[in-house]
N, C-alpha and C positions, 0 to 999 in steps of 0.2 A: 408890697409891704405898706401897712397903714401909716399915714402921716399924722402923728398925734398933735402936731402943731397947727393943723388946719383951722382956719377961721370958721367958727360955727355958722356964720352967715352965708358961707359958700356951699353949705350942704343942702341937698334937696330935702324937702319936707315930705311928710306922709302923703300918699295919694298921687305923687308925681312920678311919672314913668322915668326910670333911669336912662341916661344917655349912654348906651353901650358901644356906640360907634368908635369912640376913642380907644376903649379897651380892646375891641376886636382888631382895630388897625394896629395897635401896639403889639398884640399877640401875633398877628400875622407877620409883622416885620421881624419880631423876635424869632419865630419859627423859620422864616426864610434865612435869617442870619445863621441860625443854628445848623440848618441843612448845609449851607455853604461852608461853614466852619468844619463840620464833620467830613464833608466831601473833600475838602482840602487835605485833611489829615489822611484820609484813605488814599488819595492820589499820591501823596508823598510816600506813604507806607508801601503801596503797591509798586511804585517806581523803584523804591529802594530794594525791595525783594527781587524784582526783575533784574536790576543792575547786578545784584549779588550773584544771581543765577548765571547771567551771561559771563561775568568775570570768572566765576568758578569753572564753567564749562570750557572757556577759551584757555584758561591757565592749565587745566588738566589735559586738554587735547594738544596743546603745544609741546607737552612733555616736560615743561618747566616745573610743574607741581611734583613730579616724581623725583626731580633733581634737587629741588629746594626744600620740600617738606620732608626732610630726612631726620628730624629731631635735633638739628644743630641750633646754634644761636639765632640764625636767620629765621628758622621755623618758629622759635619761641617769640621772636620779635613780631612776626606776622600774627601769631595767635593772641598775644597780649595787647597789641596796639588797639584793637577795637574796644577792649575793656577800658583802656586809658582814655579813649575818646568819649565813651559813655560817661565816665566819671567827670571828665572835663565839661561836657555839655550840661550835666545836671548840676554840678557845683559852681559852674561859671556862667550860668544862664543870665544872671543879673548884669554881668559885665559885657556879655557878648550881644551883638546885634542879631536880628533875625537872619541877615545875610551870612554872618559868620557861623551861626548855628546850622544853617542849611548846608554850607560848604563842609562843615564837620560831619553832617549826616551823610552826605554823598561820599566823603572820604571813608567814613565808617563802613558804608555799604560795599565799597570796593575792597577794603581790607578783609571784610567778612567773606567776600567772594574768594579771595586768595586763600583764606583759612579753610573754607569749606570745599575747596577744589579736590581735596583728598577723597571725598565721597564718590567721585567719578572713577577713582582708582580702586575702590573697594566694592561698590555696588554696580549692578547693571543699569544702563540708562533707562530701560523700560521700567524697572522697579522704582527708580528715582522719580520718574514722571508720574507713575501711579500714586506714589506717596505724596508728591507735591499737590496733585489735584484733590486727593483725599483730604489733605490738610487745608487746602483752599476752601473746599466745601464745608468742612467742619468749622473753620474760622468764620466764614460768612454767616453760618447759622448761629453760632455762639455770639458773634458781635451783634447780629440783628436782635437776638434775645436780650442782650445787655442794653441795647438802645431802646427797645419797646417795653420791656417789663416794668410793671408798677411796683415790683418788689424792691426794697432797698437792699442792695448787695454790699453795703459798706462793711457790715460785720464780717462778711466773708473775706474781705481783703486782708485783714490781720492774720487770719488763719492760713491763707494761701502764701503770704510772705514768709511765715514761719515754715511752711512746707518747702519753700524754695531753699531756705537755709539748711533744713534737714537733708534735702536732696543733694546739695553741694557737699555736705559732710559725708554722706553715703558714697558719693562719687569719688571723693578723695580716699575714703577707706578702701573702696574697691580697686583703686589703682595699686594698692598693696596686696589685697587678697586675690585679685584676678578671678573672681567667682562669676561664672556665666549665669547662674541662678540669680545672684544679686544684681547683675547687670540688667536682666530682663525685668526684675522687680522695680529697679530704678527707672527704667524706660516707661513702664506702665504707670507708675506714680507720676512721673514727669509729664506724660500726656494729660493726665487728669488735672494736675496742678495748673498747667498753662492753658488748658481748656477753660478752667474756672477763671483764670486771670484775664482771658480774652473778654469774657462777659463783664467781669468786674471793671476792668480798665475802660471798656467802651462806655459803661454807665458813668464812670468817674469823669471821663473827658467830656461827655455830654453835659453833665451838671456843672463842670468847670466853666463852660461857655458864659454862663450868667455873670461870673466874676471877672472874666477877661474881656468881655464884649466892650468894644469902643476904646480899649486901652492899647498901649504899645506892646503889652504882653500877648495880645491876641495872635499876632504873627509868630511869636516865639512858642506859644502854646501849641500851634499847629505842628511845628517841627518836632517839639518834644513829645507831643502826642503820637506822632507818626513813629518816632523812635520806640516808644513804649509798645505799640501794637506790632511793630516789626519784630521786636524781641519775643513777644508772645508767639507770633507766627513761626519764626525760625526755630525756637526751642521746641515747639510742638512738632514741627516737621522732623527735626533731628531725632527726637525720642520715638516718634512713630516709624521712622526709617529703620530703627532697630528691629521692629516687628515685620514690616512689609518689604524691607530691602532684600533683594536677591543678590548674593555675592558673586563677583566675577570668577 
C-alpha cells in the first residue's frame, strides 16, 4: 500500500535503478509465512478428520453406538453438542485463547466421531473407505484451486451460504415427507455446495493471512480456519456417501 505521507526527498529520481531487494525479501518472507499458516490449518483439519474417523469406528465396533444412538435424549445430546461447540468457537473467539479454541476443536472432533458412528452400522466399511478417499481427492483438488486461482471467489460465497440455508430447510422438510427422490436431490446439491465452499473458504483463509499476520489472532485463525475446512470436508463426505455408500 502506498504511503502518502512519504517525504519527497526519500524518493528515487528518474534514471535511478530501483532497489528491489527489500521488496523481494519482504515478499519471500510473506510467502513463507503464508505457506506455514495454511499448512498449520491443513494439519489441524486433517488431524481432526482422522480423530473423528477413529472415534466413529471404535464406537461402532464396540457395540456402544448401536446401544446409545437409538433416538433417545443421549442421542440428541451427542448430535447437538458439536453444533453448540461450533457456535461457541465462532461467537466466543474474542474471549477464548488459542489453547482453549484448540481444546474445543478436538472435543468437537471427538463428539462428531460419536455422532457419525452410525454410518458404520448402515454402510459397508469398503464403501465408506471408497467415499472417504473420493472426498479427500476432491477436497484436495478444490482446495488447491481455491489457493491458486486468480479469480476472485468472494461473490460466490454469498450464493453458497444461501444454498446452505436452503439445503437445511429442504432437509427439515424431507424429515416430514420422507421422499427418497428429494433425499437424493438434497445429497447432490449438498455435494456441489460444499465443493464450492471448499474452494471459496480456502481462498478466504489465504487472503485472511495478510490481516492476522503478526497478531494474536494468527493462532486463533488457524484453529477457526481448520474448523471451517473440516466442516466442508465432512459435509461433502456425508452427502457423497448417500450416492456411493453400499448398505449393510
